[in-house]
TIRO-2110 file (N, C-alpha, C; in Angstrom, 1 decimal):
// TIRO-2110
87.1, 93.6, 81.6, N, 1, A
86.3, 93.5, 80.5, CA, 1, A
87.2, 92.7, 79.7, C, 1, A
86.7, 91.6, 78.9, N, 2, A
87.2, 90.9, 77.7, CA, 2, A
86.7, 91.3, 76.6, C, 2, A
87.5, 91.0, 75.5, N, 3, A
86.9, 91.3, 74.3, CA, 3, A
87.5, 90.1, 72.9, C, 3, A
86.9, 89.7, 72.4, N, 4, A
87.1, 88.4, 71.2, CA, 4, A
86.9, 89.5, 70.2, C, 4, A
88.0, 90.2, 69.8, N, 5, A
88.0, 90.9, 68.2, CA, 5, A
87.7, 90.1, 67.1, C, 5, A
87.2, 91.7, 66.0, N, 6, A
86.4, 90.6, 65.2, CA, 6, A
86.0, 92.0, 64.0, C, 6, A
86.3, 92.0, 62.7, N, 7, A
85.7, 93.3, 61.8, CA, 7, A
84.3, 92.5, 61.7, C, 7, A
83.8, 91.8, 61.5, N, 8, A
82.2, 91.2, 61.5, CA, 8, A
81.7, 90.7, 62.5, C, 8, A
82.1, 89.9, 63.6, N, 9, A
81.2, 89.8, 64.5, CA, 9, A
82.7, 90.5, 65.8, C, 9, A
82.4, 91.4, 67.0, N, 10, A
83.2, 91.2, 68.3, CA, 10, A
82.7, 90.7, 69.0, C, 10, A
82.9, 90.3, 70.1, N, 11, A
82.2, 89.7, 71.1, CA, 11, A
83.0, 91.1, 72.2, C, 11, A
82.2, 91.1, 73.4, N, 12, A
82.4, 91.6, 74.7, CA, 12, A
81.8, 90.4, 75.5, C, 12, A
82.3, 90.7, 76.9, N, 13, A
82.3, 90.1, 78.0, CA, 13, A
82.7, 91.1, 79.2, C, 13, A
81.7, 91.0, 80.0, N, 14, A
82.2, 92.2, 81.2, CA, 14, A
81.7, 91.1, 82.6, C, 14, A
82.8, 91.2, 83.6, N, 15, A
82.3, 90.4, 84.8, CA, 15, A
83.1, 91.0, 85.7, C, 15, A
82.3, 90.6, 87.2, N, 16, A
83.0, 91.6, 88.5, CA, 16, A
84.0, 91.0, 89.2, C, 16, A
84.6, 91.1, 90.1, N, 17, A
85.0, 90.3, 91.4, CA, 17, A
84.9, 90.8, 92.1, C, 17, A
84.6, 89.7, 92.8, N, 18, A
84.4, 90.0, 94.9, CA, 18, A
85.7, 89.6, 95.4, C, 18, A
85.1, 88.9, 96.7, N, 19, A
85.9, 88.1, 97.9, CA, 19, A
85.7, 86.8, 97.6, C, 19, A
84.0, 86.2, 96.6, N, 20, A
84.0, 84.8, 96.7, CA, 20, A
84.1, 84.9, 95.0, C, 20, A
84.9, 85.6, 94.1, N, 21, A
85.3, 85.2, 92.5, CA, 21, A
84.6, 85.7, 91.9, C, 21, A
84.7, 85.3, 90.6, N, 22, A
84.1, 86.1, 89.6, CA, 22, A
82.6, 86.3, 89.4, C, 22, A
82.0, 86.8, 89.0, N, 23, A
80.6, 86.9, 88.6, CA, 23, A
80.3, 87.7, 87.2, C, 23, A
79.3, 87.0, 86.7, N, 24, A
78.6, 87.7, 85.1, CA, 24, A
77.9, 89.5, 85.5, C, 24, A
78.0, 90.0, 84.9, N, 25, A
77.6, 90.9, 84.4, CA, 25, A
76.7, 91.4, 83.4, C, 25, A
77.7, 91.1, 82.1, N, 26, A
76.8, 90.8, 80.7, CA, 26, A
78.0, 91.1, 79.5, C, 26, A
76.9, 90.4, 78.2, N, 27, A
77.8, 90.0, 77.4, CA, 27, A
77.0, 90.7, 76.2, C, 27, A
78.0, 90.5, 75.3, N, 28, A
77.3, 90.4, 74.0, CA, 28, A
77.9, 90.3, 72.6, C, 28, A
77.4, 91.1, 71.7, N, 29, A
78.3, 91.7, 70.7, CA, 29, A
78.0, 92.5, 69.3, C, 29, A
78.9, 92.9, 69.0, N, 30, A
78.9, 94.1, 67.7, CA, 30, A
78.6, 93.1, 66.3, C, 30, A
77.4, 93.1, 66.1, N, 31, A
77.2, 92.9, 64.4, CA, 31, A
77.7, 93.5, 63.5, C, 31, A
78.4, 93.6, 63.1, N, 32, A
79.3, 94.8, 61.6, CA, 32, A
79.1, 94.3, 60.7, C, 32, A
78.4, 93.2, 60.4, N, 33, A
78.2, 92.7, 58.6, CA, 33, A
77.5, 93.9, 57.8, C, 33, A
76.6, 94.6, 58.4, N, 34, A
75.6, 95.2, 57.3, CA, 34, A
76.7, 97.1, 57.7, C, 34, A
78.0, 97.2, 58.0, N, 35, A
78.4, 98.3, 57.6, CA, 35, A
79.8, 97.6, 56.1, C, 35, A
79.5, 98.5, 55.5, N, 36, A
80.5, 97.9, 54.0, CA, 36, A
82.0, 98.2, 54.4, C, 36, A
82.2, 100.1, 54.8, N, 37, A
83.1, 100.2, 55.0, CA, 37, A
84.0, 99.5, 55.8, C, 37, A
85.2, 99.2, 55.5, N, 38, A
86.0, 98.6, 56.2, CA, 38, A
86.5, 99.5, 57.6, C, 38, A
86.9, 101.1, 57.4, N, 39, A
87.1, 101.9, 58.3, CA, 39, A
86.3, 102.5, 59.1, C, 39, A
84.9, 101.9, 58.9, N, 40, A
83.6, 102.4, 59.4, CA, 40, A
83.8, 101.3, 60.0, C, 40, A
83.8, 100.3, 60.2, N, 41, A
84.0, 99.1, 61.3, CA, 41, A
84.2, 99.0, 62.3, C, 41, A
85.8, 99.9, 62.0, N, 42, A
87.0, 100.2, 62.8, CA, 42, A
86.2, 101.2, 64.0, C, 42, A
85.6, 102.4, 63.3, N, 43, A
85.1, 103.3, 63.8, CA, 43, A
83.8, 102.8, 64.7, C, 43, A
83.2, 102.0, 64.2, N, 44, A
82.1, 101.7, 64.8, CA, 44, A
82.6, 100.5, 66.2, C, 44, A
84.0, 99.6, 66.3, N, 45, A
84.3, 99.1, 67.2, CA, 45, A
84.9, 100.5, 68.1, C, 45, A
85.7, 100.9, 68.2, N, 46, A
86.2, 102.0, 69.1, CA, 46, A
85.3, 102.5, 69.5, C, 46, A
84.0, 103.5, 69.4, N, 47, A
82.9, 104.0, 69.2, CA, 47, A
82.0, 102.8, 70.6, C, 47, A
82.1, 101.5, 70.5, N, 48, A
81.3, 100.9, 71.1, CA, 48, A
81.9, 100.2, 72.2, C, 48, A
83.3, 100.1, 71.9, N, 49, A
84.2, 99.9, 73.3, CA, 49, A
84.6, 100.5, 74.4, C, 49, A
84.5, 102.4, 73.9, N, 50, A
84.4, 103.5, 74.3, CA, 50, A
83.0, 103.4, 75.2, C, 50, A
81.8, 103.0, 74.7, N, 51, A
80.7, 102.9, 75.4, CA, 51, A
80.3, 102.0, 76.2, C, 51, A
80.5, 100.9, 76.1, N, 52, A
80.7, 99.8, 77.1, CA, 52, A
81.9, 100.2, 78.2, C, 52, A
82.5, 100.8, 78.2, N, 53, A
84.1, 101.5, 79.0, CA, 53, A
83.3, 102.4, 80.0, C, 53, A
82.6, 103.6, 79.6, N, 54, A
81.3, 104.4, 80.0, CA, 54, A
80.7, 103.9, 81.0, C, 54, A
79.8, 102.7, 80.6, N, 55, A
79.0, 101.9, 81.6, CA, 55, A
79.3, 101.4, 82.4, C, 55, A
80.2, 100.6, 82.3, N, 56, A
80.6, 99.4, 82.9, CA, 56, A
81.9, 100.0, 84.2, C, 56, A
82.8, 100.8, 83.9, N, 57, A
83.7, 101.4, 84.3, CA, 57, A
84.7, 99.6, 84.7, C, 57, A
85.1, 99.4, 83.4, N, 58, A
86.2, 98.3, 83.8, CA, 58, A
87.5, 98.6, 84.2, C, 58, A
88.4, 98.0, 85.7, N, 59, A
89.5, 98.1, 85.7, CA, 59, A
90.8, 97.6, 85.2, C, 59, A
90.6, 96.8, 83.7, N, 60, A
91.2, 96.4, 82.6, CA, 60, A
90.3, 95.9, 81.7, C, 60, A
91.2, 95.7, 80.4, N, 61, A
90.5, 95.1, 79.3, CA, 61, A
91.5, 94.0, 78.9, C, 61, A
91.1, 92.8, 78.4, N, 62, A
91.7, 91.7, 78.2, CA, 62, A
91.3, 91.4, 77.1, C, 62, A
92.1, 90.9, 75.9, N, 63, A
91.6, 91.3, 74.3, CA, 63, A
92.5, 89.9, 74.0, C, 63, A
91.8, 89.2, 73.2, N, 64, A
92.7, 87.8, 72.4, CA, 64, A
93.4, 88.3, 71.3, C, 64, A
94.1, 87.7, 71.2, N, 65, A
95.4, 88.0, 70.3, CA, 65, A
94.7, 87.2, 68.9, C, 65, A
95.2, 88.1, 68.0, N, 66, A
95.0, 87.2, 66.4, CA, 66, A
96.0, 86.1, 66.4, C, 66, A
95.9, 85.3, 66.0, N, 67, A
96.2, 84.0, 65.9, CA, 67, A
97.1, 83.8, 64.7, C, 67, A
98.2, 83.2, 64.1, N, 68, A
98.4, 82.9, 62.3, CA, 68, A
97.5, 81.7, 62.1, C, 68, A
96.7, 82.3, 60.9, N, 69, A
96.4, 80.7, 59.9, CA, 69, A
96.2, 80.8, 59.0, C, 69, A
95.8, 80.3, 57.9, N, 70, A
96.5, 80.2, 56.7, CA, 70, A
96.7, 81.4, 55.9, C, 70, A
95.3, 82.4, 56.2, N, 71, A
95.3, 83.8, 55.8, CA, 71, A
95.9, 84.6, 56.0, C, 71, A
96.8, 85.8, 55.6, N, 72, A
97.7, 86.9, 56.2, CA, 72, A
96.6, 88.0, 56.5, C, 72, A
95.8, 87.9, 55.6, N, 73, A
94.5, 88.5, 55.3, CA, 73, A
93.8, 88.9, 56.6, C, 73, A
93.1, 88.0, 56.7, N, 74, A
92.2, 87.4, 58.0, CA, 74, A
93.0, 88.3, 59.4, C, 74, A
94.3, 87.8, 59.0, N, 75, A
94.9, 88.3, 60.5, CA, 75, A
95.3, 89.8, 60.6, C, 75, A
95.3, 90.3, 59.7, N, 76, A
95.2, 91.8, 59.6, CA, 76, A
94.5, 92.8, 59.6, C, 76, A
92.9, 91.7, 59.7, N, 77, A
91.3, 92.5, 59.9, CA, 77, A
91.2, 92.4, 61.0, C, 77, A
91.8, 91.0, 62.0, N, 78, A
91.8, 90.9, 63.5, CA, 78, A
92.7, 92.0, 64.5, C, 78, A
93.7, 92.3, 63.7, N, 79, A
94.9, 93.2, 63.9, CA, 79, A
94.4, 94.4, 64.2, C, 79, A
93.6, 94.9, 63.2, N, 80, A
92.7, 96.3, 62.7, CA, 80, A
91.8, 96.6, 64.0, C, 80, A
91.0, 95.2, 64.4, N, 81, A
89.8, 95.4, 65.1, CA, 81, A
90.5, 95.3, 66.4, C, 81, A
91.4, 94.6, 66.7, N, 82, A
92.2, 94.6, 67.9, CA, 82, A
92.9, 96.4, 68.2, C, 82, A
93.5, 97.0, 67.6, N, 83, A
93.9, 97.7, 67.9, CA, 83, A
92.5, 99.4, 67.8, C, 83, A
91.4, 99.1, 67.0, N, 84, A
90.2, 100.1, 67.5, CA, 84, A
90.0, 100.2, 69.2, C, 84, A
89.7, 98.6, 69.7, N, 85, A
89.5, 98.3, 71.0, CA, 85, A
90.3, 98.9, 71.7, C, 85, A
91.9, 98.6, 71.4, N, 86, A
92.8, 98.9, 72.2, CA, 86, A
92.7, 100.0, 73.0, C, 86, A
92.7, 101.3, 71.4, N, 87, A
92.5, 102.3, 71.7, CA, 87, A
91.5, 102.8, 72.5, C, 87, A
90.3, 102.4, 72.3, N, 88, A
89.5, 102.8, 73.2, CA, 88, A
89.9, 103.1, 74.9, C, 88, A
90.3, 101.8, 75.0, N, 89, A
91.1, 101.3, 76.1, CA, 89, A
91.8, 102.3, 77.1, C, 89, A
92.4, 102.8, 75.6, N, 90, A
93.9, 102.9, 76.4, CA, 90, A
93.7, 104.6, 76.3, C, 90, A
92.9, 105.6, 76.1, N, 91, A
92.6, 106.7, 75.9, CA, 91, A
91.3, 106.8, 76.9, C, 91, A
90.9, 105.7, 78.0, N, 92, A
89.9, 106.0, 78.9, CA, 92, A
90.9, 105.3, 80.3, C, 92, A
92.5, 105.3, 79.3, N, 93, A
93.2, 105.4, 81.2, CA, 93, A
93.0, 103.5, 81.7, C, 93, A
92.3, 102.5, 80.8, N, 94, A
92.5, 101.5, 81.0, CA, 94, A
93.8, 100.4, 81.0, C, 94, A
94.3, 99.6, 81.6, N, 95, A
95.5, 98.9, 81.1, CA, 95, A
95.1, 97.8, 80.1, C, 95, A
95.9, 97.1, 79.5, N, 96, A
94.9, 96.5, 78.7, CA, 96, A
96.0, 95.1, 78.8, C, 96, A
95.6, 94.1, 78.6, N, 97, A
96.2, 92.6, 78.6, CA, 97, A
95.6, 91.3, 77.1, C, 97, A
96.7, 91.1, 77.1, N, 98, A
96.6, 90.1, 75.7, CA, 98, A
96.9, 89.0, 76.0, C, 98, A
95.5, 88.0, 76.0, N, 99, A
96.0, 86.2, 75.9, CA, 99, A
95.9, 86.1, 74.3, C, 99, A
96.3, 84.8, 73.8, N, 100, A
96.7, 83.5, 72.8, CA, 100, A
95.0, 83.2, 73.0, C, 100, A
94.2, 82.6, 72.2, N, 101, A
93.2, 81.5, 72.0, CA, 101, A
93.5, 81.0, 72.8, C, 101, A
94.5, 79.9, 72.8, N, 102, A
94.8, 78.9, 73.2, CA, 102, A
95.6, 79.0, 74.7, C, 102, A
95.9, 79.8, 75.2, N, 103, A
96.2, 79.9, 76.9, CA, 103, A
94.5, 80.5, 77.9, C, 103, A
94.1, 81.3, 76.9, N, 104, A
92.0, 81.2, 77.4, CA, 104, A
92.0, 80.1, 77.6, C, 104, A
91.7, 79.0, 76.8, N, 105, A
91.4, 77.7, 76.8, CA, 105, A
91.9, 76.7, 77.8, C, 105, A
92.8, 76.9, 77.8, N, 106, A
93.8, 75.9, 79.1, CA, 106, A
93.2, 76.9, 80.1, C, 106, A
93.3, 77.9, 80.5, N, 107, A
92.6, 78.5, 81.9, CA, 107, A
91.2, 78.7, 82.3, C, 107, A
90.5, 78.0, 81.1, N, 108, A
89.0, 77.8, 81.3, CA, 108, A
89.1, 76.6, 81.3, C, 108, A
89.1, 75.9, 80.5, N, 109, A
89.1, 74.1, 80.5, CA, 109, A
90.1, 73.1, 80.2, C, 109, A
91.3, 73.6, 80.2, N, 110, A
92.3, 72.7, 80.5, CA, 110, A
93.1, 72.6, 79.7, C, 110, A
92.3, 72.6, 78.1, N, 111, A
92.9, 72.0, 77.2, CA, 111, A
93.2, 73.0, 76.2, C, 111, A
93.8, 73.4, 75.6, N, 112, A
94.6, 74.7, 74.8, CA, 112, A
93.7, 74.5, 73.5, C, 112, A
93.1, 73.1, 72.7, N, 113, A
92.5, 72.8, 71.9, CA, 113, A
90.9, 72.7, 71.7, C, 113, A
90.3, 73.2, 73.1, N, 114, A
89.2, 72.8, 73.4, CA, 114, A
87.9, 74.0, 72.0, C, 114, A
87.1, 73.6, 72.5, N, 115, A
86.2, 73.5, 70.9, CA, 115, A
85.4, 74.9, 71.7, C, 115, A
84.7, 76.1, 70.8, N, 116, A
84.0, 77.0, 71.3, CA, 116, A
82.7, 76.4, 72.2, C, 116, A
82.6, 75.5, 72.0, N, 117, A
81.2, 74.8, 72.9, CA, 117, A
81.5, 74.5, 74.1, C, 117, A
82.8, 73.4, 74.3, N, 118, A
83.4, 73.4, 75.8, CA, 118, A
84.0, 74.4, 76.4, C, 118, A
84.0, 76.1, 75.8, N, 119, A
84.5, 76.8, 76.8, CA, 119, A
83.2, 77.6, 77.2, C, 119, A
82.5, 77.7, 76.3, N, 120, A
81.3, 78.1, 76.6, CA, 120, A
80.9, 77.1, 77.8, C, 120, A
80.4, 75.9, 77.8, N, 121, A
79.8, 75.6, 78.9, CA, 121, A
80.7, 75.5, 79.8, C, 121, A
82.5, 76.1, 80.3, N, 122, A
82.9, 75.4, 81.2, CA, 122, A
82.6, 77.2, 81.6, C, 122, A
82.2, 78.3, 80.8, N, 123, A
82.4, 80.1, 81.5, CA, 123, A
80.6, 79.9, 82.0, C, 123, A
80.0, 79.2, 81.5, N, 124, A
78.7, 78.9, 82.3, CA, 124, A
79.2, 78.5, 83.6, C, 124, A
79.2, 77.6, 83.8, N, 125, A
80.0, 76.8, 85.5, CA, 125, A
80.5, 78.0, 85.9, C, 125, A
81.7, 78.6, 85.5, N, 126, A
82.4, 78.8, 86.3, CA, 126, A
81.9, 79.9, 86.9, C, 126, A
80.9, 81.2, 86.1, N, 127, A
80.3, 82.2, 86.3, CA, 127, A
78.6, 81.9, 87.1, C, 127, A
78.2, 80.3, 87.4, N, 128, A
76.6, 79.7, 87.2, CA, 128, A
75.6, 80.7, 86.7, C, 128, A
75.8, 80.8, 85.2, N, 129, A
74.8, 81.5, 84.3, CA, 129, A
74.6, 80.7, 83.1, C, 129, A
73.3, 80.8, 82.8, N, 130, A
72.9, 80.1, 81.9, CA, 130, A
73.3, 81.4, 80.2, C, 130, A
73.7, 80.4, 79.4, N, 131, A
74.4, 81.3, 78.2, CA, 131, A
73.7, 80.8, 76.2, C, 131, A
73.0, 81.2, 75.8, N, 132, A
72.5, 81.1, 74.9, CA, 132, A
74.1, 80.4, 74.2, C, 132, A
73.7, 79.3, 72.9, N, 133, A
74.9, 78.9, 72.4, CA, 133, A
75.3, 80.1, 70.9, C, 133, A
74.0, 80.6, 70.9, N, 134, A
74.3, 82.3, 69.6, CA, 134, A
75.5, 83.0, 69.4, C, 134, A
75.9, 83.1, 71.0, N, 135, A
76.4, 83.3, 71.1, CA, 135, A
78.0, 83.7, 71.9, C, 135, A
79.0, 82.5, 71.0, N, 136, A
79.8, 81.9, 71.1, CA, 136, A
80.9, 82.8, 70.8, C, 136, A
80.9, 84.0, 70.3, N, 137, A
82.0, 85.0, 70.7, CA, 137, A
81.5, 86.1, 71.2, C, 137, A
80.6, 86.1, 72.2, N, 138, A
80.2, 86.5, 73.7, CA, 138, A
81.2, 85.8, 75.2, C, 138, A
80.7, 84.5, 74.6, N, 139, A
81.4, 83.7, 75.7, CA, 139, A
82.7, 83.9, 75.4, C, 139, A
83.8, 83.9, 74.5, N, 140, A
84.8, 83.9, 74.0, CA, 140, A
85.7, 84.9, 75.1, C, 140, A
84.7, 86.3, 74.8, N, 141, A
85.0, 87.5, 75.5, CA, 141, A
85.1, 86.7, 76.9, C, 141, A
84.2, 86.7, 77.1, N, 142, A
83.7, 86.2, 79.0, CA, 142, A
85.1, 85.0, 78.9, C, 142, A
85.3, 84.2, 78.6, N, 143, A
86.4, 83.1, 79.1, CA, 143, A
87.9, 84.4, 78.8, C, 143, A
87.9, 85.3, 78.4, N, 144, A
89.5, 86.1, 77.9, CA, 144, A
89.6, 86.8, 79.2, C, 144, A
88.1, 87.4, 79.7, N, 145, A
87.7, 88.1, 80.9, CA, 145, A
88.1, 87.3, 82.2, C, 145, A
87.9, 86.1, 82.4, N, 146, A
88.2, 85.2, 83.1, CA, 146, A
89.7, 84.8, 83.0, C, 146, A
90.5, 84.4, 81.9, N, 147, A
91.7, 84.4, 82.1, CA, 147, A
92.6, 85.4, 82.3, C, 147, A
92.2, 86.3, 82.2, N, 148, A
92.9, 87.5, 82.7, CA, 148, A
92.9, 87.8, 84.3, C, 148, A
91.6, 87.1, 84.4, N, 149, A
91.5, 87.0, 86.7, CA, 149, A
92.2, 86.1, 86.7, C, 149, A
92.2, 85.1, 86.5, N, 150, A
92.9, 84.0, 86.8, CA, 150, A
94.6, 84.2, 87.0, C, 150, A
95.2, 85.0, 85.7, N, 151, A
96.4, 85.2, 85.7, CA, 151, A
96.8, 86.5, 86.8, C, 151, A
95.7, 87.1, 87.0, N, 152, A
96.2, 88.1, 87.8, CA, 152, A
96.0, 87.6, 88.9, C, 152, A
95.4, 86.7, 89.6, N, 153, A
95.2, 86.4, 91.3, CA, 153, A
95.4, 85.7, 91.2, C, 153, A
96.6, 85.1, 91.0, N, 154, A
97.2, 83.6, 91.3, CA, 154, A
98.3, 83.7, 91.9, C, 154, A
98.9, 82.6, 92.8, N, 155, A
99.6, 83.0, 94.1, CA, 155, A
101.5, 83.4, 94.1, C, 155, A
101.4, 83.1, 92.8, N, 156, A
102.7, 83.4, 92.1, CA, 156, A
102.5, 84.7, 91.4, C, 156, A
101.5, 85.8, 91.2, N, 157, A
101.4, 86.6, 90.0, CA, 157, A
102.1, 88.1, 90.7, C, 157, A
102.8, 88.5, 89.6, N, 158, A
103.5, 89.9, 90.4, CA, 158, A
102.3, 91.0, 90.0, C, 158, A
102.0, 91.8, 90.4, N, 159, A
101.1, 93.0, 90.2, CA, 159, A
100.0, 92.9, 91.0, C, 159, A
99.5, 91.6, 90.8, N, 160, A
98.2, 91.4, 90.8, CA, 160, A
97.8, 90.5, 92.4, C, 160, A
98.5, 89.7, 92.0, N, 161, A
98.6, 89.0, 93.1, CA, 161, A
99.6, 89.0, 94.6, C, 161, A
100.4, 88.3, 94.6, N, 162, A
101.5, 87.8, 95.1, CA, 162, A
102.6, 87.6, 94.5, C, 162, A
103.8, 87.8, 95.1, N, 163, A
104.9, 88.0, 94.3, CA, 163, A
105.6, 86.8, 94.6, C, 163, A
105.5, 85.6, 95.6, N, 164, A
106.3, 84.6, 96.2, CA, 164, A
105.7, 83.8, 97.0, C, 164, A
105.8, 82.1, 96.9, N, 165, A
104.8, 81.5, 97.9, CA, 165, A
105.1, 81.8, 99.3, C, 165, A
106.1, 82.2, 99.5, N, 166, A
106.0, 83.1, 101.0, CA, 166, A
105.4, 84.1, 101.6, C, 166, A
104.9, 84.9, 100.8, N, 167, A
104.7, 86.1, 100.5, CA, 167, A
102.7, 85.7, 101.2, C, 167, A
103.0, 84.8, 100.1, N, 168, A
101.3, 84.1, 99.9, CA, 168, A
101.0, 83.8, 101.2, C, 168, A
102.0, 83.0, 102.2, N, 169, A
101.5, 81.8, 103.2, CA, 169, A
101.8, 82.9, 104.3, C, 169, A
102.5, 84.3, 104.1, N, 170, A
102.0, 85.0, 105.0, CA, 170, A
101.0, 86.0, 104.9, C, 170, A
100.3, 86.1, 104.1, N, 171, A
99.0, 86.8, 104.1, CA, 171, A
98.1, 85.7, 104.1, C, 171, A
98.0, 84.3, 104.3, N, 172, A
97.0, 83.9, 103.9, CA, 172, A
97.4, 82.3, 105.0, C, 172, A
97.8, 82.6, 106.4, N, 173, A
98.0, 81.6, 107.3, CA, 173, A
96.8, 80.2, 106.9, C, 173, A
95.4, 81.0, 107.4, N, 174, A
94.7, 79.9, 107.5, CA, 174, A
94.4, 79.0, 106.4, C, 174, A
94.9, 79.3, 105.1, N, 175, A
95.0, 78.4, 103.7, CA, 175, A
95.9, 77.5, 103.8, C, 175, A
97.1, 77.6, 104.8, N, 176, A
97.8, 76.9, 104.8, CA, 176, A
97.6, 75.3, 105.8, C, 176, A
97.5, 74.6, 105.5, N, 177, A
97.7, 72.9, 106.0, CA, 177, A
98.8, 72.5, 106.4, C, 177, A
98.4, 72.4, 107.8, N, 178, A
100.1, 71.5, 108.2, CA, 178, A
99.5, 69.8, 108.6, C, 178, A
END
């Protein structure tokens, strides 16, 4: 499951992985703009992520890290939203992985400066699904989930994939061309 944290709009995306690769499950947003109290927004994020975890039973949660912009107050709010989601995952015993927005864009588009629209287009291609452009926060969350999948399943990944090329070759002789 991927989360694009925000205190106004929080995007989420769920993918499943099988032998043929990643597949779209669901995506959406928590629209928190009508909740005036900032601490009620955080409680709503925590509760909503707990609900998603209960329904989808993810084996991990990938979350976008806040990035330093011009406004430190915005970064603080994003960090709080991120924390509310992380606590929900940790209380459920789910490991959490954090990715910078630039890293996710590189993993999905090959370009760390890709626009939200470019990310959406690539997510659609990778998951073979049509997505509505008004859900850019949700497609960003799918991109974070895909980024985590790519990071944890590469041939040199420790813990999720293979720890060396020698081990990869030994475990996958059919994938080696001579």
